[in-house]
C-alpha angles and dihedrals in degrees: 000000000000132000092275092054093047091049095047092045091057091047094050092048089053093045090053093049089051091053105253112186094242090064098054106105121226104246102165103059128137123191090263096048092042092057092043091052096042100040114018093161097052100244096140129074121206106319097191108133094004120137107244130185116198095203117206084339106119123147104092098270112095092029091051093053093048091045094052088051091055101254122148098249128210120175126194117186138159093228122073087198091058092048089053087063090053089054090049090054094046092050091048094054098030102235125134119252136184112217121196125185110211154096119296089227093064116055093156090129088069123073123236116279094012101140141060092193133024110192116192116182119194105319110098090091090064091074123063096226123034096193096090089051094049091047091053092046089053090053100049099038121086123240108272090022124136126243116195113198127181118191141163119271098252094214095061101032111134092025129108145159092282090065092072108130097191092269109034150358100251124216105233108159124075119258095238123148112240094013116146113242124233101226131176123240117290113253124194143141118255122221089276091055093251117144113246122193122183142140113275134212121296112269133197136200119246114191123222091247092054096048098043099039094047092051092046090051089055095052104268124138122202108248101168143005131190138169131208107237133167119256091202109092091178099054113141115254114260093035127113091246092052091049090050091053091058106029115024105203104193127068124193118200136179122201129188116215107231109158116196095014093112 
Protein backbone atom coordinates (compact mmCIF):
# COMPACT_ATOMS: atom_id res chain seq x y z
CA UNK A 1 0.00 0.00 0.00
CA UNK A 2 1.12 3.57 -0.65
CA UNK A 3 0.81 6.74 1.41
CA UNK A 4 -2.71 7.42 0.11
CA UNK A 5 -3.91 3.96 1.11
CA UNK A 6 -2.30 4.20 4.53
CA UNK A 7 -3.88 7.60 5.14
CA UNK A 8 -7.32 6.51 3.94
CA UNK A 9 -7.14 3.29 5.93
CA UNK A 10 -6.56 5.23 9.14
CA UNK A 11 -9.41 7.61 8.33
CA UNK A 12 -11.86 4.80 7.57
CA UNK A 13 -10.93 2.96 10.75
CA UNK A 14 -11.59 6.14 12.71
CA UNK A 15 -14.86 6.82 10.88
CA UNK A 16 -16.08 3.32 11.70
CA UNK A 17 -15.19 3.67 15.36
CA UNK A 18 -17.08 6.96 15.48
CA UNK A 19 -20.21 5.35 14.00
CA UNK A 20 -20.37 6.61 10.41
CA UNK A 21 -23.54 5.46 8.64
CA UNK A 22 -21.65 3.47 5.98
CA UNK A 23 -20.34 1.12 8.67
CA UNK A 24 -23.68 0.16 10.21
CA UNK A 25 -24.46 -3.36 9.01
CA UNK A 26 -27.91 -4.28 7.73
CA UNK A 27 -29.22 -6.75 10.29
CA UNK A 28 -32.94 -6.88 9.48
CA UNK A 29 -32.98 -8.07 5.87
CA UNK A 30 -35.29 -10.61 4.27
CA UNK A 31 -34.67 -12.00 0.79
CA UNK A 32 -37.19 -9.51 -0.62
CA UNK A 33 -35.77 -6.46 1.15
CA UNK A 34 -32.21 -7.56 0.41
CA UNK A 35 -32.91 -7.66 -3.32
CA UNK A 36 -34.80 -4.36 -3.24
CA UNK A 37 -31.95 -2.65 -1.38
CA UNK A 38 -29.19 -4.19 -3.49
CA UNK A 39 -30.77 -4.08 -6.94
CA UNK A 40 -33.69 -1.61 -7.17
CA UNK A 41 -33.45 -1.47 -10.98
CA UNK A 42 -33.54 -5.23 -11.55
CA UNK A 43 -30.10 -5.68 -13.09
CA UNK A 44 -29.31 -8.97 -11.35
CA UNK A 45 -30.70 -12.43 -12.00
CA UNK A 46 -30.80 -15.04 -9.24
CA UNK A 47 -27.50 -14.71 -7.35
CA UNK A 48 -27.82 -17.89 -5.30
CA UNK A 49 -24.55 -19.79 -5.52
CA UNK A 50 -22.86 -17.05 -7.55
CA UNK A 51 -19.31 -16.02 -6.72
CA UNK A 52 -19.48 -12.38 -5.62
CA UNK A 53 -16.68 -9.97 -4.74
CA UNK A 54 -17.70 -6.92 -2.73
CA UNK A 55 -14.76 -4.75 -3.76
CA UNK A 56 -13.71 -2.00 -1.36
CA UNK A 57 -17.25 -2.38 -0.04
CA UNK A 58 -16.90 -3.39 3.59
CA UNK A 59 -19.33 -2.36 6.30
CA UNK A 60 -21.84 -5.21 6.38
CA UNK A 61 -24.31 -3.81 3.88
CA UNK A 62 -23.64 -5.17 0.38
CA UNK A 63 -22.18 -8.39 1.77
CA UNK A 64 -25.24 -8.89 3.98
CA UNK A 65 -27.64 -8.48 1.07
CA UNK A 66 -25.72 -10.93 -1.12
CA UNK A 67 -25.36 -13.36 1.78
CA UNK A 68 -29.09 -13.35 2.53
CA UNK A 69 -29.71 -14.04 -1.18
CA UNK A 70 -27.48 -17.11 -1.08
CA UNK A 71 -24.40 -15.86 -2.92
CA UNK A 72 -20.88 -17.00 -2.11
CA UNK A 73 -19.61 -13.75 -0.64
CA UNK A 74 -16.05 -12.44 -0.65
CA UNK A 75 -15.21 -8.96 0.67
CA UNK A 76 -11.99 -7.01 0.16
CA UNK A 77 -11.61 -3.73 2.01
CA UNK A 78 -8.85 -1.39 3.13
CA UNK A 79 -10.28 -1.07 6.65
CA UNK A 80 -10.17 -3.91 9.16
CA UNK A 81 -12.85 -2.06 11.12
CA UNK A 82 -15.17 -2.17 8.11
CA UNK A 83 -14.49 -5.88 7.61
CA UNK A 84 -15.44 -6.50 11.23
CA UNK A 85 -18.93 -5.25 10.35
CA UNK A 86 -19.11 -7.75 7.50
CA UNK A 87 -18.20 -10.48 9.97
CA UNK A 88 -20.91 -9.22 12.32
CA UNK A 89 -23.52 -9.44 9.55
CA UNK A 90 -22.40 -12.91 8.46
CA UNK A 91 -22.54 -14.22 12.02
CA UNK A 92 -25.98 -12.65 12.49
CA UNK A 93 -27.49 -14.36 9.43
CA UNK A 94 -25.37 -17.50 9.50
CA UNK A 95 -23.85 -17.45 6.00
CA UNK A 96 -20.14 -18.06 5.27
CA UNK A 97 -18.02 -15.12 4.15
CA UNK A 98 -14.43 -14.69 3.02
CA UNK A 99 -12.92 -11.45 4.35
CA UNK A 100 -9.75 -10.03 2.82
CA UNK A 101 -7.87 -6.98 4.10
CA UNK A 102 -6.21 -5.13 1.22
CA UNK A 103 -6.01 -2.43 -1.43
CA UNK A 104 -8.57 -2.46 -4.27
CA UNK A 105 -5.72 -1.97 -6.76
CA UNK A 106 -4.14 -5.33 -5.89
CA UNK A 107 -6.36 -8.40 -6.25
CA UNK A 108 -3.44 -10.80 -6.75
CA UNK A 109 -4.77 -13.06 -3.98
CA UNK A 110 -7.65 -14.00 -6.31
CA UNK A 111 -7.22 -16.28 -9.32
CA UNK A 112 -8.18 -15.25 -12.84
CA UNK A 113 -11.90 -15.57 -13.69
CA UNK A 114 -12.94 -16.12 -10.07
CA UNK A 115 -16.14 -14.08 -9.87
CA UNK A 116 -19.54 -13.86 -11.52
CA UNK A 117 -20.22 -10.43 -9.98
CA UNK A 118 -17.90 -7.70 -8.76
CA UNK A 119 -19.87 -5.16 -6.75
CA UNK A 120 -18.06 -1.92 -5.93
CA UNK A 121 -19.95 0.59 -3.84
CA UNK A 122 -18.64 4.16 -3.59
CA UNK A 123 -14.87 3.76 -3.24
CA UNK A 124 -13.17 4.25 -6.63
CA UNK A 125 -12.80 7.98 -5.90
CA UNK A 126 -10.47 7.18 -3.01
CA UNK A 127 -7.66 6.33 -5.45
CA UNK A 128 -6.13 8.86 -7.89
CA UNK A 129 -6.17 6.54 -10.92
CA UNK A 130 -8.93 3.94 -11.48
CA UNK A 131 -7.08 2.07 -14.23
CA UNK A 132 -5.24 -0.40 -11.92
CA UNK A 133 -8.56 -1.24 -10.27
CA UNK A 134 -10.34 -1.78 -13.59
CA UNK A 135 -7.46 -3.91 -14.85
CA UNK A 136 -7.70 -6.17 -11.81
CA UNK A 137 -11.49 -6.41 -12.07
CA UNK A 138 -11.14 -7.44 -15.73
CA UNK A 139 -8.76 -10.19 -14.65
CA UNK A 140 -10.81 -11.69 -11.81
CA UNK A 141 -14.29 -11.43 -13.36
CA UNK A 142 -15.65 -14.16 -15.62
CA UNK A 143 -16.72 -13.47 -19.23
CA UNK A 144 -20.35 -12.38 -19.14
CA UNK A 145 -19.98 -11.32 -15.51
CA UNK A 146 -21.38 -8.07 -14.12
CA UNK A 147 -19.36 -5.23 -12.61
CA UNK A 148 -21.31 -2.72 -10.55
CA UNK A 149 -19.45 0.56 -10.08
CA UNK A 150 -20.64 3.54 -8.10
CA UNK A 151 -18.69 6.77 -8.48
CA UNK A 152 -19.04 10.48 -7.89
CA UNK A 153 -20.49 12.69 -10.60
CA UNK A 154 -17.25 14.41 -11.66
CA UNK A 155 -18.96 17.70 -12.50
CA UNK A 156 -20.23 18.24 -8.97
CA UNK A 157 -17.50 16.63 -6.89
CA UNK A 158 -16.43 18.82 -3.99
CA UNK A 159 -19.80 20.57 -3.83
CA UNK A 160 -22.61 20.27 -1.32
CA UNK A 161 -25.68 21.94 0.06
CA UNK A 162 -23.61 24.35 2.15
CA UNK A 163 -22.25 25.93 -1.06
CA UNK A 164 -25.59 27.60 -1.81
CA UNK A 165 -24.95 31.30 -2.50
CA UNK A 166 -28.54 32.44 -2.49
CA UNK A 167 -28.91 31.89 -6.23
CA UNK A 168 -26.77 28.88 -7.22
CA UNK A 169 -24.31 26.14 -6.30
CA UNK A 170 -21.14 27.41 -8.01
CA UNK A 171 -18.56 25.20 -9.71
CA UNK A 172 -15.22 26.27 -8.23
CA UNK A 173 -12.80 23.35 -8.71
CA UNK A 174 -11.15 22.51 -12.06
CA UNK A 175 -12.51 19.60 -14.09
CA UNK A 176 -9.23 17.67 -14.18
CA UNK A 177 -9.03 13.90 -14.21
CA UNK A 178 -7.15 12.55 -11.20
CA UNK A 179 -7.18 15.87 -9.35
CA UNK A 180 -7.45 15.67 -5.58
CA UNK A 181 -10.64 17.27 -4.32
CA UNK A 182 -10.69 19.89 -1.62
CA UNK A 183 -13.48 18.58 0.58
CA UNK A 184 -14.83 19.89 3.86
CA UNK A 185 -14.87 17.81 7.02
CA UNK A 186 -17.30 14.93 7.18
CA UNK A 187 -20.29 15.59 9.44
CA UNK A 188 -22.65 12.88 10.65
CA UNK A 189 -24.62 11.76 13.67
CA UNK A 190 -23.34 8.79 15.59
CA UNK A 191 -25.64 6.08 16.95
CA UNK A 192 -26.36 8.21 20.01
CA UNK A 193 -27.42 11.16 17.85
CA UNK A 194 -24.33 13.22 18.62
CA UNK A 195 -22.84 15.33 15.84
CA UNK A 196 -19.41 14.14 14.72
CA UNK A 197 -17.15 16.31 12.57
CA UNK A 198 -13.79 15.05 11.33
CA UNK A 199 -11.56 15.05 8.24
CA UNK A 200 -12.39 12.27 5.82
CA UNK A 201 -10.32 10.19 3.40
CA UNK A 202 -8.54 11.73 0.43
CA UNK A 203 -10.73 11.78 -2.69
CA UNK A 204 -10.02 12.27 -6.40
CA UNK A 205 -12.02 13.30 -9.45
CA UNK A 206 -12.48 10.75 -12.24
CA UNK A 207 -13.93 12.22 -15.42
CA UNK A 208 -16.57 10.47 -17.48
CA UNK A 209 -14.15 9.97 -20.36
CA UNK A 210 -11.56 8.35 -18.08
CA UNK A 211 -14.01 5.95 -16.43
CA UNK A 212 -15.95 4.87 -19.50
CA UNK A 213 -13.07 4.72 -21.99
CA UNK A 214 -10.83 2.75 -19.65
CA UNK A 215 -13.55 0.19 -19.00
CA UNK A 216 -14.39 -0.09 -22.70
CA UNK A 217 -10.70 -0.65 -23.51
CA UNK A 218 -10.66 -3.54 -21.04
CA UNK A 219 -13.65 -5.31 -22.54
CA UNK A 220 -16.59 -3.96 -20.55
CA UNK A 221 -19.91 -2.94 -22.10
CA UNK A 222 -22.28 -0.55 -20.35
CA UNK A 223 -25.40 -2.44 -19.26
CA UNK A 224 -27.09 0.09 -16.97
CA UNK A 225 -26.76 3.65 -15.70
CA UNK A 226 -28.67 5.40 -12.92
CA UNK A 227 -28.40 8.66 -10.97
CA UNK A 228 -29.49 9.57 -7.46
CA UNK A 229 -31.87 12.49 -7.77
CA UNK A 230 -34.24 14.17 -5.35
CA UNK A 231 -37.94 13.48 -5.63
CA UNK A 232 -38.75 16.68 -3.75
CA UNK A 233 -39.21 19.50 -6.24
CA UNK A 234 -40.13 21.91 -3.45
CA UNK A 235 -37.07 21.40 -1.24
CA UNK A 236 -35.72 24.58 0.33
CA UNK A 237 -32.52 25.99 -1.20
CA UNK A 238 -29.43 25.12 0.79
CA UNK A 239 -30.77 21.72 1.86
CA UNK A 240 -29.43 18.34 0.76
CA UNK A 241 -32.66 17.51 -1.09
CA UNK A 242 -32.49 20.78 -3.02
CA UNK A 243 -28.86 20.12 -3.94
CA UNK A 244 -29.81 16.63 -5.17
CA UNK A 245 -32.53 18.12 -7.36
CA UNK A 246 -29.96 20.25 -9.22
CA UNK A 247 -26.69 18.35 -8.99
CA UNK A 248 -27.08 14.58 -8.44
CA UNK A 249 -23.75 13.48 -6.92
CA UNK A 250 -23.87 9.68 -7.09
CA UNK A 251 -23.78 7.62 -10.27
CA UNK A 252 -24.58 3.90 -10.40
CA UNK A 253 -23.31 1.89 -13.35
CA UNK A 254 -23.45 -1.74 -14.45
CA UNK A 255 -20.95 -3.17 -16.91
CA UNK A 256 -20.95 -6.59 -18.56
CA UNK A 257 -17.54 -8.11 -19.19
CA UNK A 258 -17.42 -9.13 -22.87
CA UNK A 259 -13.76 -9.38 -23.89
CA UNK A 260 -13.14 -9.40 -27.63
CA UNK A 261 -16.61 -8.23 -28.61
CA UNK A 262 -15.33 -4.86 -29.90
